[in-house]
MITI-979164 format. One record per residue: z, x, y of N, C-alpha, C, O in turn; residue in one letter. Coordinates in nm, 2 decimals. Example, Ala and Ser with C-alpha at 12.3 -4.5 7.8 and 13.67 -1.06 7.14 Angstrom:
% MITI-979164
{{0.78,1.32,-0.57},{0.78,1.23,-0.45},{0.78,1.32,-0.33},{0.85,1.42,-0.33},"A"} {{0.71,1.28,-0.22},{0.71,1.37,-0.11},{0.79,1.29,0.00},{0.80,1.34,0.11},"S"} 
***
This chain:
% MITI-979164
{{0.42,3.41,-2.11},{0.50,3.31,-2.18},{0.60,3.25,-2.09},{0.63,3.13,-2.09},"M"} {{0.67,3.33,-2.01},{0.77,3.29,-1.92},{0.72,3.19,-1.82},{0.78,3.09,-1.78},"A"} {{0.60,3.21,-1.77},{0.53,3.12,-1.67},{0.51,2.99,-1.74},{0.53,2.88,-1.67},"R"} {{0.46,2.99,-1.86},{0.44,2.86,-1.93},{0.57,2.78,-1.94},{0.57,2.66,-1.92},"I"} {{0.67,2.85,-1.99},{0.80,2.78,-2.00},{0.85,2.73,-1.87},{0.90,2.62,-1.86},"L"} {{0.84,2.80,-1.76},{0.88,2.76,-1.63},{0.80,2.64,-1.59},{0.86,2.54,-1.54},"F"} {{0.67,2.64,-1.61},{0.58,2.53,-1.57},{0.62,2.40,-1.65},{0.63,2.29,-1.59},"F"} {{0.64,2.42,-1.78},{0.68,2.30,-1.86},{0.82,2.25,-1.82},{0.83,2.12,-1.82},"L"} {{0.91,2.33,-1.79},{1.04,2.28,-1.75},{1.03,2.21,-1.61},{1.10,2.11,-1.59},"S"} {{0.95,2.25,-1.52},{0.92,2.18,-1.40},{0.87,2.04,-1.42},{0.91,1.94,-1.37},"I"} {{0.77,2.04,-1.51},{0.70,1.91,-1.55},{0.81,1.81,-1.61},{0.80,1.69,-1.58},"L"} {{0.89,1.87,-1.70},{0.99,1.78,-1.76},{1.09,1.72,-1.66},{1.12,1.60,-1.66},"M"} {{1.14,1.81,-1.57},{1.23,1.76,-1.46},{1.16,1.66,-1.37},{1.22,1.56,-1.34},"V"} {{1.04,1.69,-1.33},{0.97,1.60,-1.25},{0.94,1.47,-1.32},{0.95,1.36,-1.26},"W"} {{0.90,1.47,-1.45},{0.87,1.35,-1.52},{0.99,1.26,-1.55},{0.98,1.14,-1.57},"G"} {{1.11,1.32,-1.55},{1.23,1.24,-1.58},{1.30,1.19,-1.46},{1.40,1.12,-1.47},"C"} {{1.25,1.21,-1.34},{1.31,1.17,-1.22},{1.29,1.02,-1.20},{1.19,0.96,-1.25},"Q"} {{1.39,0.96,-1.13},{1.37,0.82,-1.09},{1.26,0.81,-0.98},{1.23,0.91,-0.92},"E"} {{1.21,0.69,-0.97},{1.11,0.67,-0.86},{1.17,0.70,-0.73},{1.29,0.67,-0.70},"S"} {{1.09,0.77,-0.64},{1.14,0.80,-0.51},{1.15,0.68,-0.42},{1.20,0.69,-0.31},"S"} {{1.09,0.57,-0.47},{1.09,0.45,-0.39},{1.19,0.35,-0.46},{1.17,0.31,-0.57},"I"} {{1.30,0.32,-0.39},{1.40,0.22,-0.45},{1.33,0.08,-0.47},{1.25,0.04,-0.38},"P"} {{1.35,0.02,-0.58},{1.29,-0.11,-0.61},{1.31,-0.21,-0.50},{1.23,-0.29,-0.48},"K"} {{1.43,-0.21,-0.44},{1.46,-0.31,-0.33},{1.37,-0.29,-0.21},{1.36,-0.38,-0.13},"E"} {{1.31,-0.17,-0.20},{1.22,-0.15,-0.08},{1.08,-0.22,-0.10},{1.01,-0.23,0.00},"N"} {{1.06,-0.27,-0.22},{0.93,-0.35,-0.24},{0.92,-0.47,-0.15},{0.82,-0.52,-0.12},"L"} {{1.04,-0.52,-0.11},{1.04,-0.64,-0.02},{0.98,-0.61,0.11},{0.92,-0.71,0.18},"R"} {{0.97,-0.49,0.15},{0.91,-0.45,0.28},{0.76,-0.47,0.28},{0.70,-0.48,0.39},"Y"} {{0.70,-0.48,0.16},{0.55,-0.51,0.16},{0.51,-0.64,0.21},{0.40,-0.66,0.25},"L"} {{0.61,-0.74,0.21},{0.58,-0.87,0.26},{0.55,-0.86,0.41},{0.62,-0.80,0.49},"N"} {{0.44,-0.93,0.46},{0.42,-0.94,0.60},{0.28,-0.90,0.64},{0.19,-0.89,0.55},"G"} {{0.26,-0.87,0.76},{0.13,-0.84,0.82},{0.12,-0.68,0.84},{0.21,-0.62,0.90},"Y"} {{0.01,-0.63,0.79},{-0.01,-0.48,0.80},{-0.15,-0.45,0.85},{-0.25,-0.52,0.83},"W"} {{-0.16,-0.34,0.93},{-0.29,-0.29,0.97},{-0.30,-0.14,0.92},{-0.20,-0.07,0.92},"E"} {{-0.42,-0.11,0.89},{-0.45,0.03,0.84},{-0.44,0.12,0.96},{-0.49,0.10,1.07},"I"} {{-0.37,0.24,0.93},{-0.35,0.34,1.04},{-0.44,0.46,1.01},{-0.49,0.52,1.11},"A"} {{-0.45,0.50,0.88},{-0.52,0.62,0.85},{-0.57,0.62,0.71},{-0.50,0.56,0.62},"E"} {{-0.68,0.68,0.68},{-0.73,0.70,0.55},{-0.75,0.85,0.53},{-0.81,0.92,0.61},"V"} {{-0.70,0.90,0.42},{-0.71,1.05,0.39},{-0.79,1.06,0.26},{-0.75,1.00,0.16},"Q"} {{-0.90,1.13,0.27},{-0.99,1.15,0.16},{-0.95,1.27,0.07},{-0.88,1.36,0.12},"F"} {{-0.99,1.28,-0.05},{-0.95,1.39,-0.14},{-0.98,1.52,-0.09},{-0.91,1.62,-0.12},"P"} {{-1.09,1.54,-0.01},{-1.12,1.67,0.05},{-1.04,1.71,0.17},{-1.06,1.81,0.22},"D"} {{-0.94,1.62,0.20},{-0.85,1.65,0.31},{-0.89,1.59,0.45},{-0.81,1.59,0.54},"G"} {{-1.01,1.55,0.46},{-1.06,1.48,0.58},{-0.99,1.35,0.60},{-0.94,1.29,0.51},"S"} {{-0.97,1.31,0.73},{-0.90,1.19,0.76},{-0.98,1.10,0.86},{-1.07,1.15,0.93},"K"} {{-0.96,0.97,0.85},{-1.01,0.88,0.94},{-0.90,0.80,1.00},{-0.83,0.73,0.92},"K"} {{-0.88,0.81,1.13},{-0.77,0.73,1.20},{-0.83,0.61,1.26},{-0.94,0.60,1.31},"E"} {{-0.74,0.50,1.26},{-0.78,0.38,1.31},{-0.70,0.35,1.44},{-0.58,0.37,1.44},"Y"} {{-0.77,0.29,1.54},{-0.70,0.25,1.66},{-0.67,0.10,1.65},{-0.56,0.06,1.59},"G"} {{-0.75,0.02,1.70},{-0.74,-0.12,1.70},{-0.82,-0.17,1.58},{-0.93,-0.13,1.56},"V"} {{-0.76,-0.26,1.50},{-0.82,-0.32,1.38},{-0.86,-0.46,1.41},{-0.78,-0.54,1.45},"N"} {{-0.99,-0.50,1.38},{-1.02,-0.64,1.39},{-0.97,-0.73,1.28},{-0.95,-0.85,1.30},"P"} {{-0.93,-0.67,1.17},{-0.87,-0.74,1.06},{-0.74,-0.67,1.01},{-0.73,-0.55,1.02},"T"} {{-0.65,-0.75,0.96},{-0.53,-0.70,0.91},{-0.50,-0.76,0.77},{-0.57,-0.86,0.73},"I"} {{-0.41,-0.71,0.70},{-0.38,-0.76,0.57},{-0.24,-0.84,0.57},{-0.15,-0.79,0.64},"D"} {{-0.24,-0.95,0.51},{-0.12,-1.02,0.49},{-0.08,-1.02,0.34},{-0.16,-1.05,0.26},"F"} {{0.04,-0.97,0.32},{0.09,-0.95,0.18},{0.21,-1.04,0.16},{0.30,-1.05,0.24},"I"} {{0.21,-1.12,0.05},{0.32,-1.20,0.01},{0.35,-1.17,-0.13},{0.27,-1.20,-0.22},"Q"} {{0.48,-1.12,-0.16},{0.52,-1.09,-0.30},{0.65,-1.16,-0.33},{0.74,-1.18,-0.24},"L"} {{0.67,-1.21,-0.45},{0.79,-1.26,-0.49},{0.81,-1.23,-0.64},{0.73,-1.27,-0.73},"D"} {{0.91,-1.15,-0.67},{0.94,-1.10,-0.81},{0.82,-1.03,-0.87},{0.79,-1.06,-0.99},"N"} {{0.75,-0.95,-0.79},{0.65,-0.86,-0.85},{0.51,-0.93,-0.85},{0.41,-0.86,-0.90},"G"} {{0.50,-1.05,-0.81},{0.36,-1.12,-0.81},{0.34,-1.18,-0.67},{0.44,-1.22,-0.61},"T"} {{0.21,-1.19,-0.63},{0.18,-1.25,-0.51},{0.04,-1.24,-0.47},{-0.05,-1.24,-0.56},"G"} {{0.01,-1.21,-0.35},{-0.13,-1.21,-0.30},{-0.14,-1.12,-0.18},{-0.05,-1.10,-0.11},"F"} {{-0.27,-1.09,-0.15},{-0.31,-1.02,-0.02},{-0.43,-1.09,0.03},{-0.52,-1.13,-0.04},"R"} {{-0.43,-1.12,0.17},{-0.54,-1.18,0.23},{-0.58,-1.10,0.36},{-0.49,-1.04,0.42},"K"} {{-0.70,-1.11,0.39},{-0.75,-1.05,0.51},{-0.74,-1.15,0.62},{-0.78,-1.27,0.61},"K"} {{-0.69,-1.11,0.74},{-0.66,-1.20,0.85},{-0.73,-1.14,0.98},{-0.74,-1.02,0.99},"M"} {{-0.77,-1.22,1.07},{-0.81,-1.18,1.20},{-0.72,-1.23,1.30},{-0.72,-1.36,1.33},"Q"} {{-0.64,-1.15,1.37},{-0.55,-1.20,1.47},{-0.63,-1.24,1.59},{-0.73,-1.19,1.63},"P"} {{-0.57,-1.35,1.66},{-0.63,-1.40,1.78},{-0.54,-1.38,1.89},{-0.42,-1.35,1.87},"R"} {{-0.59,-1.38,2.01},{-0.51,-1.35,2.13},{-0.40,-1.46,2.16},{-0.30,-1.43,2.22},"F"} {{-0.42,-1.58,2.10},{-0.32,-1.68,2.12},{-0.20,-1.67,2.02},{-0.12,-1.76,2.02},"D"} {{-0.20,-1.57,1.93},{-0.10,-1.55,1.84},{-0.13,-1.62,1.70},{-0.04,-1.60,1.61},"G"} {{-0.24,-1.68,1.69},{-0.27,-1.74,1.56},{-0.36,-1.64,1.48},{-0.40,-1.54,1.53},"T"} {{-0.40,-1.68,1.36},{-0.48,-1.60,1.27},{-0.60,-1.68,1.22},{-0.58,-1.80,1.18},"Y"} {{-0.71,-1.61,1.21},{-0.83,-1.67,1.14},{-0.84,-1.60,1.00},{-0.82,-1.48,0.99},"K"} {{-0.86,-1.68,0.90},{-0.88,-1.62,0.77},{-0.98,-1.70,0.69},{-1.01,-1.82,0.71},"T"} {{-1.03,-1.64,0.59},{-1.12,-1.70,0.49},{-1.02,-1.76,0.38},{-0.90,-1.73,0.39},"S"} {{-1.08,-1.82,0.29},{-1.00,-1.87,0.17},{-1.00,-1.77,0.06},{-0.94,-1.80,-0.05},"H"} {{-1.06,-1.65,0.08},{-1.06,-1.55,-0.02},{-0.92,-1.49,-0.03},{-0.85,-1.47,0.07},"D"} {{-0.87,-1.47,-0.15},{-0.74,-1.41,-0.18},{-0.75,-1.31,-0.29},{-0.82,-1.33,-0.39},"V"} {{-0.67,-1.21,-0.28},{-0.66,-1.11,-0.39},{-0.53,-1.13,-0.45},{-0.42,-1.11,-0.39},"E"} {{-0.52,-1.16,-0.58},{-0.40,-1.17,-0.65},{-0.34,-1.03,-0.67},{-0.41,-0.94,-0.69},"L"} {{-0.21,-1.02,-0.66},{-0.14,-0.89,-0.66},{-0.02,-0.90,-0.75},{0.06,-0.99,-0.75},"L"} {{-0.01,-0.79,-0.83},{0.11,-0.77,-0.92},{0.16,-0.63,-0.90},{0.08,-0.54,-0.88},"T"} {{0.29,-0.62,-0.90},{0.35,-0.48,-0.88},{0.42,-0.46,-1.01},{0.51,-0.54,-1.06},"V"} {{0.40,-0.34,-1.07},{0.47,-0.30,-1.20},{0.52,-0.16,-1.18},{0.45,-0.08,-1.11},"S"} {{0.62,-0.13,-1.25},{0.68,0.01,-1.25},{0.64,0.07,-1.39},{0.67,0.02,-1.49},"E"} {{0.57,0.18,-1.37},{0.52,0.26,-1.49},{0.57,0.40,-1.48},{0.53,0.47,-1.38},"V"} {{0.66,0.44,-1.56},{0.71,0.58,-1.56},{0.76,0.61,-1.42},{0.73,0.72,-1.37},"E"} {{0.85,0.52,-1.37},{0.91,0.54,-1.24},{0.82,0.55,-1.12},{0.85,0.60,-1.01},"A"} {{0.70,0.49,-1.14},{0.60,0.48,-1.03},{0.56,0.34,-1.02},{0.54,0.27,-1.12},"I"} {{0.54,0.29,-0.89},{0.50,0.15,-0.87},{0.35,0.14,-0.86},{0.29,0.21,-0.78},"F"} {{0.29,0.06,-0.94},{0.15,0.04,-0.94},{0.12,-0.10,-0.88},{0.18,-0.20,-0.93},"I"} {{0.03,-0.11,-0.78},{-0.02,-0.23,-0.73},{-0.15,-0.27,-0.79},{-0.25,-0.19,-0.78},"L"} {{-0.15,-0.38,-0.86},{-0.28,-0.42,-0.93},{-0.33,-0.55,-0.86},{-0.27,-0.65,-0.84},"R"} {{-0.46,-0.53,-0.82},{-0.53,-0.64,-0.74},{-0.63,-0.70,-0.83},{-0.69,-0.64,-0.92},"Y"} {{-0.65,-0.83,-0.81},{-0.76,-0.90,-0.88},{-0.82,-1.01,-0.79},{-0.75,-1.09,-0.73},"S"} {{-0.95,-1.01,-0.78},{-1.02,-1.11,-0.71},{-1.13,-1.16,-0.79},{-1.15,-1.11,-0.91},"S"} {{-1.21,-1.26,-0.75},{-1.32,-1.31,-0.83},{-1.43,-1.21,-0.85},{-1.51,-1.22,-0.93},"E"} {{-1.43,-1.10,-0.77},{-1.53,-1.00,-0.77},{-1.49,-0.87,-0.84},{-1.58,-0.80,-0.90},"F"} {{-1.36,-0.84,-0.85},{-1.32,-0.71,-0.90},{-1.17,-0.70,-0.93},{-1.10,-0.79,-0.89},"S"} {{-1.14,-0.60,-1.01},{-1.00,-0.57,-1.04},{-0.98,-0.42,-1.01},{-1.07,-0.34,-1.04},"D"} {{-0.87,-0.38,-0.95},{-0.84,-0.24,-0.92},{-0.69,-0.22,-0.90},{-0.62,-0.32,-0.90},"W"} {{-0.65,-0.10,-0.90},{-0.51,-0.07,-0.88},{-0.49,0.05,-0.79},{-0.58,0.14,-0.77},"E"} {{-0.37,0.06,-0.73},{-0.33,0.16,-0.64},{-0.19,0.20,-0.67},{-0.11,0.12,-0.72},"E"} {{-0.16,0.33,-0.65},{-0.02,0.38,-0.67},{0.05,0.37,-0.53},{0.00,0.43,-0.43},"T"} {{0.17,0.31,-0.53},{0.25,0.31,-0.41},{0.32,0.44,-0.39},{0.39,0.49,-0.48},"L"} {{0.29,0.51,-0.28},{0.34,0.64,-0.25},{0.47,0.63,-0.16},{0.56,0.71,-0.18},"V"} {{0.47,0.54,-0.07},{0.58,0.53,0.03},{0.59,0.38,0.08},{0.48,0.32,0.10},"Q"} {{0.71,0.33,0.10},{0.72,0.20,0.17},{0.86,0.19,0.24},{0.96,0.23,0.18},"V"} {{0.85,0.15,0.36},{0.98,0.12,0.44},{0.95,0.00,0.53},{0.84,-0.07,0.51},"D"} {{1.03,-0.03,0.62},{1.02,-0.15,0.70},{0.90,-0.14,0.80},{0.86,-0.25,0.85},"S"} {{0.85,-0.03,0.83},{0.75,-0.01,0.93},{0.62,0.05,0.88},{0.52,0.05,0.95},"T"} {{0.61,0.10,0.76},{0.49,0.16,0.71},{0.49,0.16,0.55},{0.59,0.15,0.49},"S"} {{0.37,0.18,0.50},{0.36,0.20,0.36},{0.23,0.28,0.33},{0.13,0.27,0.42},"F"} {{0.22,0.34,0.22},{0.09,0.41,0.18},{0.07,0.40,0.03},{0.16,0.39,-0.05},"S"} {{-0.06,0.40,0.00},{-0.10,0.39,-0.14},{-0.22,0.49,-0.17},{-0.29,0.53,-0.07},"V"} {{-0.23,0.53,-0.29},{-0.34,0.61,-0.33},{-0.42,0.53,-0.44},{-0.37,0.48,-0.53},"V"} {{-0.56,0.53,-0.42},{-0.64,0.46,-0.52},{-0.68,0.56,-0.63},{-0.64,0.67,-0.63},"N"} {{-0.76,0.50,-0.73},{-0.79,0.58,-0.84},{-0.89,0.70,-0.81},{-0.91,0.79,-0.89},"Q"} {{-0.95,0.69,-0.69},{-1.04,0.80,-0.65},{-0.97,0.91,-0.57},{-1.03,1.00,-0.52},"E"} {{-0.84,0.89,-0.55},{-0.76,0.99,-0.47},{-0.76,0.97,-0.32},{-0.72,1.05,-0.25},"G"} {{-0.81,0.85,-0.28},{-0.81,0.82,-0.14},{-0.67,0.76,-0.10},{-0.63,0.66,-0.17},"V"} {{-0.61,0.81,0.00},{-0.48,0.76,0.05},{-0.50,0.67,0.17},{-0.56,0.71,0.27},"T"} {{-0.44,0.55,0.16},{-0.45,0.45,0.27},{-0.31,0.44,0.33},{-0.21,0.41,0.25},"Y"} {{-0.29,0.46,0.46},{-0.16,0.45,0.52},{-0.17,0.33,0.62},{-0.26,0.31,0.70},"S"} {{-0.07,0.25,0.61},{-0.06,0.12,0.68},{0.06,0.13,0.77},{0.16,0.19,0.75},"Y"} {{0.05,0.05,0.88},{0.17,0.03,0.97},{0.19,-0.12,0.99},{0.09,-0.19,0.99},"K"} {{0.31,-0.15,1.02},{0.34,-0.30,1.04},{0.26,-0.34,1.16},{0.26,-0.28,1.27},"R"} {{0.20,-0.46,1.15},{0.12,-0.51,1.26},{0.21,-0.57,1.36},{0.30,-0.65,1.34},"F"} {{0.18,-0.53,1.49},{0.25,-0.59,1.60},{0.14,-0.66,1.69},{0.05,-0.60,1.74},"E"} {{0.16,-0.79,1.70},{0.06,-0.87,1.78},{0.05,-0.83,1.92},{0.15,-0.79,1.98},"P"} {{-0.07,-0.83,1.98},{-0.08,-0.80,2.12},{-0.03,-0.92,2.20},{-0.06,-1.03,2.18},"I"} {{0.06,-0.89,2.29},{0.12,-0.99,2.38},{0.06,-0.99,2.52},{0.06,-0.89,2.59},"K"} {{-0.01,-1.10,2.55},{-0.07,-1.11,2.68},{0.02,-1.19,2.77},{0.04,-1.31,2.74},"I"} {{0.07,-1.14,2.88},{0.15,-1.22,2.97},{0.08,-1.34,3.03},{-0.04,-1.33,3.06},"P"} {{0.15,-1.45,3.05},{0.09,-1.57,3.10},{0.10,-1.57,3.25},{0.05,-1.66,3.32},"K"} 
***
């Protein structure tokens, strides 16, 4: 019985906590991002070195979009006209990213975000970690 009470009290304290991500940090999602690592529910990981495509995210007051971009060596980007609409909402002190495209709708839970990185977990338990994209500079 004591174990059950202890477990329930831990759940109550955990459930009443504020989000560990300050709302003002959502602004860091804006910009160019490349995937750094994917961690699967079984604990296995896939690390990424150089990425041929990156994500561009633009948010304003909880709504915006995400696009896939291909950086070029001259500093420009190639993109299709495909766009994923994005909304961010806070549900029980957790930020949920909801995406919508002409093909699908899905959501991810924001785990961490700062000026140089962010990570999300999808509904299958797969964690995607991103790092801020830094263009390759080729000296002239």
